[in-house]
C-alpha positions in Angstrom: 157.1 162.2 130.1 154.1 160.4 128.5 153.2 161.7 125.0 149.5 161.6 125.8 147.5 163.4 128.4 144.3 162.4 130.1 141.3 164.0 128.5 140.3 165.6 131.8 143.6 167.5 132.1 143.3 171.2 131.4 146.1 173.6 130.6 146.7 176.6 132.8 148.5 179.4 131.1 152.0 179.8 132.5 151.8 176.6 134.5 151.4 173.8 132.0 148.8 171.0 132.4 147.0 170.7 135.7 145.3 167.5 136.7 141.6 167.5 137.5 140.0 165.2 140.0 138.6 162.0 138.5 135.1 162.6 140.1 133.3 165.5 141.7 134.0 165.8 145.5 130.4 165.5 146.4 128.5 163.3 148.8 126.1 160.4 148.1 122.4 160.5 148.9 121.7 160.3 152.6 120.9 156.7 153.6 118.0 157.3 156.0 117.8 153.7 157.3 121.5 153.8 158.3 121.3 153.4 162.1 124.0 156.0 162.6 122.1 158.6 160.5 118.9 157.8 162.3 120.5 158.2 165.7 122.2 161.4 164.8 119.1 162.9 163.2 116.9 161.8 166.1 119.2 163.4 168.7 119.5 166.6 166.7 115.7 166.8 166.3 115.1 166.2 170.0 117.6 168.8 171.1 116.4 171.4 168.6 112.8 170.8 169.6 113.6 171.1 173.3 115.7 174.3 172.8 113.1 175.7 170.4 110.4 175.5 173.0 112.5 177.2 175.7 114.3 179.8 173.6 113.0 180.9 170.2 116.0 182.0 168.2 113.8 184.3 166.0 112.9 186.5 168.9 116.6 187.1 169.7 117.4 187.8 166.0 114.6 190.3 165.8 116.4 192.4 168.4 120.0 191.7 167.4 119.6 191.7 163.6 117.7 194.6 162.2 116.6 194.4 158.6 114.5 196.6 156.3 110.9 195.8 155.9 111.5 194.8 152.3 114.2 194.5 149.7 113.4 196.5 146.6 113.8 194.6 143.3 111.7 197.0 141.3 115.0 198.5 140.3 118.3 196.9 139.3 121.7 197.1 141.0 122.3 200.5 139.3 119.0 201.9 140.5 117.2 201.7 137.1 113.5 200.6 137.0 113.1 197.0 135.8 110.9 196.2 132.8 110.8 192.6 133.9 112.3 190.2 136.4 113.2 186.5 136.4 113.3 184.5 139.6 114.1 180.9 140.5 112.6 178.9 143.4 114.4 175.8 144.6 113.3 173.8 147.7 114.6 170.7 149.5 118.2 170.6 148.3 121.6 169.8 149.7 121.3 166.0 149.6 123.3 163.9 147.1 125.8 165.5 144.7 124.2 164.1 141.5 120.7 165.4 142.2 121.6 168.8 143.8 124.3 169.5 141.2 122.0 168.6 138.3 119.4 171.1 139.5 122.1 173.7 140.2 123.4 173.4 136.6 119.9 174.1 135.2 119.3 177.0 137.6 122.6 178.7 137.0 122.5 178.6 133.2 122.2 182.2 131.8 119.6 180.9 129.4 117.6 177.7 129.3 115.3 176.4 126.5 112.6 174.1 127.7 110.1 172.0 125.9 106.6 171.6 127.3 104.5 168.3 126.9 103.1 169.6 123.6 106.6 170.0 122.1 106.6 173.8 122.2 110.0 175.3 123.2 110.1 178.2 125.7 113.2 180.4 126.1 113.9 181.3 129.8 116.6 183.2 131.6 118.4 182.5 134.8 116.8 184.3 137.7 118.3 187.6 139.0 116.8 186.4 142.3 117.1 182.9 143.7 114.9 181.7 146.6 115.7 178.6 148.6 112.3 177.4 149.8 113.3 175.3 152.9 115.5 172.4 154.0 118.7 173.6 152.4 120.7 170.6 153.7 120.3 167.0 154.8 120.4 165.1 157.1 121.1 167.7 159.7 122.3 171.3 159.6 126.0 172.0 160.2 128.7 174.2 158.6 130.4 171.2 157.1 127.2 169.7 155.7 126.1 173.0 154.2 129.5 173.5 152.6 129.7 170.0 151.1 126.0 169.5 150.1 124.8 173.0 149.2 127.5 175.6 148.7 130.0 173.4 146.9 127.5 172.2 144.2 126.2 175.7 143.4 129.7 177.2 143.3 130.8 174.5 140.9 127.7 174.9 138.7 128.0 178.7 138.3 128.6 179.6 134.6 131.6 181.8 133.9 130.6 185.4 133.3 127.2 185.3 134.9 126.5 187.6 137.8 125.6 185.6 140.9 121.9 185.9 141.8 120.6 187.6 144.9 119.8 184.7 147.3 117.0 184.6 150.0 116.4 181.4 152.0 113.4 180.0 153.9 114.4 177.7 156.8 112.9 174.2 157.0 112.8 171.7 159.8 116.3 170.3 158.9 117.8 173.8 159.0 116.4 174.1 162.5 118.1 170.9 163.8 121.1 173.0 165.1 118.9 175.8 166.4 119.3 177.7 163.1 122.9 178.6 164.0 124.4 177.4 160.7 121.6 178.7 158.6 121.9 182.2 160.0 125.7 182.1 159.6 125.4 181.2 155.9 122.4 183.1 154.7 121.8 186.0 157.2 125.2 187.7 157.6 125.6 189.2 154.1 128.1 186.5 153.0 129.0 186.6 149.3 130.2 183.6 147.3 130.8 182.6 143.7 127.3 181.2 143.7 125.1 184.0 145.2 124.8 187.2 147.1 122.9 187.2 150.4 121.2 190.2 152.1 118.6 189.0 154.6 119.3 189.4 158.3 116.6 187.2 159.7 115.1 183.9 158.8 112.1 185.6 157.1 112.0 188.4 154.5 109.9 190.4 152.0 110.8 191.3 148.4 109.2 194.1 146.5 109.0 193.0 142.9 108.1 194.9 139.7 104.5 195.7 138.7 102.9 195.4 142.1 104.2 191.9 143.0 105.7 190.9 146.3 107.4 187.7 147.5 107.3 186.9 151.2 109.3 184.1 152.9 108.1 182.9 156.4 109.7 181.0 159.2 107.4 178.6 161.0 110.2 177.0 163.1 109.7 173.5 164.4 106.5 174.3 166.2 104.7 175.6 163.1 104.2 178.9 164.8 104.7 182.5 163.8 106.4 184.5 166.5 105.2 188.0 167.5 108.1 189.8 166.0 107.5 188.1 162.6 103.8 189.0 162.7 104.7 192.7 163.4 107.2 192.5 160.5 104.7 191.3 158.0 102.0 193.7 159.2 104.4 196.6 158.4 105.2 195.0 155.0 101.4 194.9 154.3 101.1 198.6 155.0 103.5 199.2 152.1 101.4 197.3 149.6 99.0 199.0 147.2 95.4 198.0 146.8 96.0 196.0 143.7 99.3 194.4 144.7 99.6 190.6 144.8 101.7 188.3 146.8 103.8 185.1 146.3 103.9 183.4 149.7 106.7 181.0 150.4 106.3 178.6 153.3 108.5 175.6 154.3 105.5 173.2 154.4 102.4 172.8 152.2 99.7 173.3 154.9 96.9 172.8 152.2 98.0 169.1 152.0 99.0 168.5 155.6 95.9 169.8 157.2 93.9 167.3 155.2 96.0 164.2 155.4 97.3 164.5 159.0 94.2 165.0 161.1 95.8 163.3 164.0 99.1 165.1 163.9 98.0 168.4 165.5 98.4 170.7 162.6 96.3 173.5 164.0 99.2 175.9 164.6 100.3 175.8 161.0 96.8 176.0 159.5 95.9 179.0 161.7 99.2 180.7 160.9 98.8 180.6 157.2 95.1 181.7 157.4 96.2 184.5 159.7 98.9 185.7 157.3 96.6 185.4 154.3 93.3 186.8 155.6 94.3 189.1 158.4 97.8 190.4 157.7 97.8 190.3 153.9 94.1 190.8 153.2 93.8 187.8 150.8 96.3 189.3 148.4 98.1 186.0 148.0 97.9 184.7 144.5 100.6 182.0 144.6 101.5 179.7 147.5 104.9 178.0 147.2 106.2 175.2 149.5 108.6 172.4 149.7 109.0 169.6 152.3 107.3 167.1 150.0 110.0 166.2 147.5 108.0 166.3 144.3 105.9 168.6 142.2 102.2 169.0 142.7 100.0 172.0 141.7 96.5 172.9 142.9 94.4 175.7 141.4 91.0 177.2 142.2 88.4 178.9 140.0 90.0 182.3 140.6 93.3 181.2 139.2 95.1 181.2 142.5 97.9 178.6 142.7 99.1 176.3 145.5 102.3 174.6 144.4 104.6 172.0 146.0 108.0 172.2 144.3 110.4 170.3 146.7 112.6 168.7 144.1 115.8 170.6 144.6 118.0 167.6 145.3 116.5 165.5 148.2 115.2 162.0 147.8 111.9 161.7 145.9 108.5 161.5 147.7 105.5 159.7 146.3 102.8 161.5 144.4 100.1 158.8 144.5 99.9 159.3 148.3 98.9 161.3 150.2 96.1 161.7 147.8 94.6 165.2 147.8 92.7 165.7 144.5 90.7 168.6 145.7 90.5 170.9 148.7 87.4 172.1 150.5 88.2 175.7 149.5 87.9 175.0 145.8 91.5 174.0 144.9 91.8 171.1 142.4 94.9 169.1 141.6 96.1 170.0 138.1 99.5 168.2 137.7 102.0 166.0 139.5 105.5 165.0 138.7 106.1 162.1 138.6 102.7 160.8 137.7 100.8 158.6 140.2 101.3 155.5 138.0 105.1 156.0 138.0 105.1 156.7 141.7 103.3 153.4 142.4 105.7 151.5 140.3 108.7 153.1 142.1 107.3 151.8 145.4 108.0 148.2 144.3 111.7 149.0 144.6 111.3 148.3 148.3 111.6 144.6 147.5 115.3 145.3 147.1 115.4 147.2 150.4 118.7 145.6 151.4 120.5 146.8 148.3 119.5 150.4 149.1 120.2 150.1 152.8 123.0 147.7 153.6 123.8 149.1 157.0 120.2 148.4 158.0 120.9 144.8 157.2 123.9 144.9 159.6 121.5 146.2 162.3 118.9 143.5 161.7 121.6 140.9 161.5 122.8 141.9 165.0 119.2 142.1 166.2 118.3 138.6 165.0 121.5 137.2 166.5 120.6 138.7 169.8 117.0 137.3 169.6 118.1 133.8 168.8 121.7 133.2 169.8 121.0 132.5 173.4 118.2 130.1 172.6 120.3 128.3 169.9 123.1 127.9 172.5 120.6 126.4 175.0 119.3 124.0 172.4 122.9 123.0 171.4 123.9 122.5 175.0 120.8 120.4 176.0 120.7 118.3 172.9 116.9 119.0 172.5 115.4 117.5 169.4 115.7 119.9 166.5 112.1 120.7 165.7 110.3 124.1 165.4 108.0 123.2 168.3 111.0 122.7 170.6 112.4 126.0 169.4 109.2 127.8 170.1 108.8 126.2 173.6 112.4 127.1 174.3 111.8 130.7 173.4 108.8 130.9 175.7 110.8 129.5 178.6 113.8 131.7 177.9 113.3 135.0 179.6 116.0 136.8 177.6 114.3 135.9 174.3 110.9 137.0 175.6 112.3 140.4 176.7 113.9 141.0 173.4 110.7 140.0 171.6 108.6 142.4 173.6 111.1 145.2 172.9 111.0 144.4 169.2 107.2 144.5 169.0 107.0 147.8 171.0 109.6 149.3 168.7 107.6 148.3 165.6 104.4 149.7 167.1 106.3 153.0 167.7 107.6 152.9 164.1 104.1 152.4 162.6 102.4 155.3 160.8 99.8 156.9 163.1 97.9 158.8 160.5 95.0 156.3 160.5 94.7 156.5 164.3 96.1 154.6 167.3 94.3 151.4 166.4 96.1 151.2 163.1 99.4 151.8 164.7 99.0 149.0 167.2 97.7 146.6 164.6 100.1 147.3 161.8 103.1 147.6 164.2 102.1 144.5 166.1 101.9 142.4 162.9 105.1 143.8 161.6 106.9 142.9 164.9 105.4 139.4 165.0 106.6 138.8 161.4 110.2 139.6 162.5 109.8 137.3 165.5 108.6 134.4 163.4 111.5 135.0 161.0 113.9 135.0 163.9 112.5 131.8 165.3 112.7 130.1 161.9 116.2 131.3 161.5 117.1 130.1 165.0 115.7 126.7 164.2 117.6 126.5 160.9 120.8 127.8 162.5 120.7 125.3 165.3 120.2 122.4 162.8 122.7 123.6 160.3 125.4 124.3 162.9 125.1 120.7 164.0 125.8 119.6 160.4 128.6 122.0 159.8 130.3 121.4 163.1 129.6 117.7 163.4 131.2 116.3 166.5 132.7 119.6 167.4 132.5 121.2 170.8 129.5 123.3 171.9 131.5 126.6 171.7 132.2 126.1 168.0 128.5 125.2 167.4 127.4 128.3 169.3 129.7 130.6 167.2 128.5 128.9 164.0 124.9 129.5 165.1 125.5 133.1 165.8 127.1 133.7 162.4 124.3 132.0 160.7 121.7 134.0 162.6 123.5 137.2 161.7 123.7 136.3 158.0 120.0 135.3 158.0 119.0 138.5 159.8 121.1 140.5 157.4 119.1 139.2 154.4 115.6 138.6 155.9 115.2 141.6 158.2 115.5 144.3 155.5 113.4 142.2 153.1 110.5 142.1 155.6 110.9 145.9 156.2 110.7 146.5 152.4 107.6 144.3 152.1 106.0 146.1 155.0 106.6 149.5 153.5 105.4 148.4 150.1 102.1 147.1 151.4 101.7 150.0 153.8 102.0 152.6 151.0 100.4 151.0 148.0 97.6 149.2 149.8 96.8 151.2 153.0 98.2 154.6 152.1 100.6 154.8 155.0 104.4 155.4 155.4 104.8 157.6 152.3 108.0 159.2 153.8 109.6 156.0 155.0 108.7 154.0 151.9 110.5 156.5 149.6 113.3 157.7 151.9 114.4 154.1 152.0 114.9 154.2 148.2 116.9 157.5 148.1 115.8 158.1 144.5 117.9 161.0 143.1 115.7 161.4 139.9 112.5 163.3 139.2 113.9 166.6 140.4 112.2 170.0 139.8 112.3 173.7 140.5 110.2 176.7 139.5 111.3 179.6 137.2 109.1 182.7 137.5 108.9 185.7 135.2 107.2 189.1 135.8 106.8 190.9 132.5 106.4 194.6 131.8 102.6 194.1 131.7 102.6 192.8 135.3 101.8 189.2 134.2 103.4 186.4 136.3 104.3 183.3 134.4 105.4 180.1 136.2 107.7 177.6 134.4 107.8 174.3 136.3 111.1 172.6 135.3 111.6 168.9 135.7 114.5 166.5 135.3 113.4 162.9 134.9 116.8 161.3 135.4 119.8 163.2 136.7 123.3 162.3 135.4 125.4 159.8 137.3 128.7 160.5 135.6 130.5 163.8 135.3 133.6 165.1 133.5 135.6 168.2 134.1 134.2 171.2 132.2 136.0 173.7 130.1 137.3 176.1 132.8 136.9 179.1 130.4 133.3 178.6 129.2 131.6 175.9 131.3 130.9 175.1 134.9 133.4 173.0 136.9 131.7 169.8 136.0 129.5 168.8 133.1 127.5 165.6 132.4 129.5 162.9 130.8 128.0 162.0 127.4 128.8 158.3 128.2 125.9 158.5 130.7 123.2 157.9 128.1 120.3 157.6 130.5 120.4 161.2 131.8 117.6 163.5 130.5 117.7 167.2 129.8 115.6 169.7 131.8 112.0 170.1 130.5 108.7 171.7 131.4 106.5 169.5 133.5 103.5 171.2 132.1 102.7 174.2 130.0 103.6 177.6 131.6 101.1 178.8 134.2 99.9 182.4 133.7 98.6 183.9 136.9 97.5 187.3 135.6 98.3 191.0 135.8 98.3 193.2 138.8 96.4 196.5 138.9 99.4 198.4 140.2 100.8 201.3 138.1 104.3 201.0 136.6 107.1 201.2 139.1 108.5 204.6 139.9 111.6 205.4 141.9 111.0 208.1 144.5 112.7 209.6 147.5 110.2 208.8 150.2 111.0 207.5 153.6 109.8 203.9 152.8 112.0 201.5 154.7 113.5 199.2 152.2 116.7 197.9 150.7 117.7 198.1 147.0 119.1 194.7 146.0 120.7 194.4 149.4 122.3 197.9 149.7 120.5 199.7 152.5 118.7 202.9 151.6 118.1 205.6 154.2 114.7 205.3 155.7 112.8 204.8 159.0 114.3 202.9 161.9 114.4 199.2 161.0 112.1 196.7 162.6 
């Protein structure tokens, strides 16, 4: 036996040393321009949208899955009134291991000291309640994807000796891609794990918090619509609120941004739903709006101190903050902070010049596409012995019906891909120019491949020249096609303000993660701590199985940064509600997930 042991080998009492895996068993960031991923996500989205229009799962669950009007967190698990409560809010998680696990490590620590931009250190505690704010997995929902990308990182990150938090989850559009089947199985059946304890029975919920605070989680489905059963549910919740109570409203999408930057996208459903909940059902009690879907941190505030916060940095790829640009809102909300800053976001967009390095399978796709566009034409030129000039290649392409059909399909595809937020004229112009750029590149590559194959296969038969031309076209398309796509996305975002999603999903940036830590103190004051991680670790080592999580950041990864406050803590204010009292009324609620006798459930 060797006299030395690997540093990552831990001794198990009674069993001797046990080997640890060399790396975490997590998955890499989703490559959104992988043709296979795009096809799978597109099919899932189409099927889910079709089924969702015909049979709304929320209506079935309202009948089959009764749940109390609210879960009572004014008392602890033993039924004692709480003096204060800590909560954590994480949205848009379940993508790559490095990013999701880095956030999970910060969230699950029993205590976390955070420095704000002024250098002041703030001591915070891990939340007794954990809220997932939407899109809990990528690219599409399934049991396997949830387990590998969401459950596994949080279980591995849980510190030994810490009580798992009570988890409540808001579904996002990616959670709906399998009709919400996997989401309901994981979060709405009372399943317990090493990482959390679940209690909700539907895809929406209400939490009664200490000192007159409430937290409500909605489900807008794919149609951005609130169903009748959900409206009735929140109407009943509103009846339980006191006059001075205040609400934290969690939605899967930031309607205050989308309604302004997507005027052509038909956002009326979502806009009206939020206004209906806020003004009609809740009576303008909402003091804090929380949302994900945009994978960054941005906070808007009005003169009354009400907050609208996007905190979608739980693990998914980074979204830009310089666009869509919404500095102020018509109803008085003004942008206060963003993470990363606009300047950093603009610089990150330039990474699209290396599009191929981030998306190699897209290069395979464009290589095949360019070969299909030019191979037949190159073979005709090789066979006829036409003079090798660009004009002859162009005239041959015009005469060759196969090339013309492929060219037309390419241009139509690029028009369909173009961003429509500037209107149909922009989509046709930008998409048309993008398509023409690829056609010109394919023609130039065909010209070069035909000429070069003649040199490489000098005196050979036409079949060998044709094969050589096809290989050259594939190689050229593999390099040129992704480069043109990267240039198009760079110009579209930084110059014309279009394609913010595509220009950053192409990069799959795991850094600039964030989540929110909330505290309600004994005076009824709500304090928000926006936590950011500028660079997540890329290397991990096995942790001390007695005192640490399963994996910890490897000190050799010198570039990783510690969690910090994005800005100074945000104080929302006190409620007018009296201190919490525990009574024996017939209010329908659940105490930390254990049902308490009350009225018939909704």
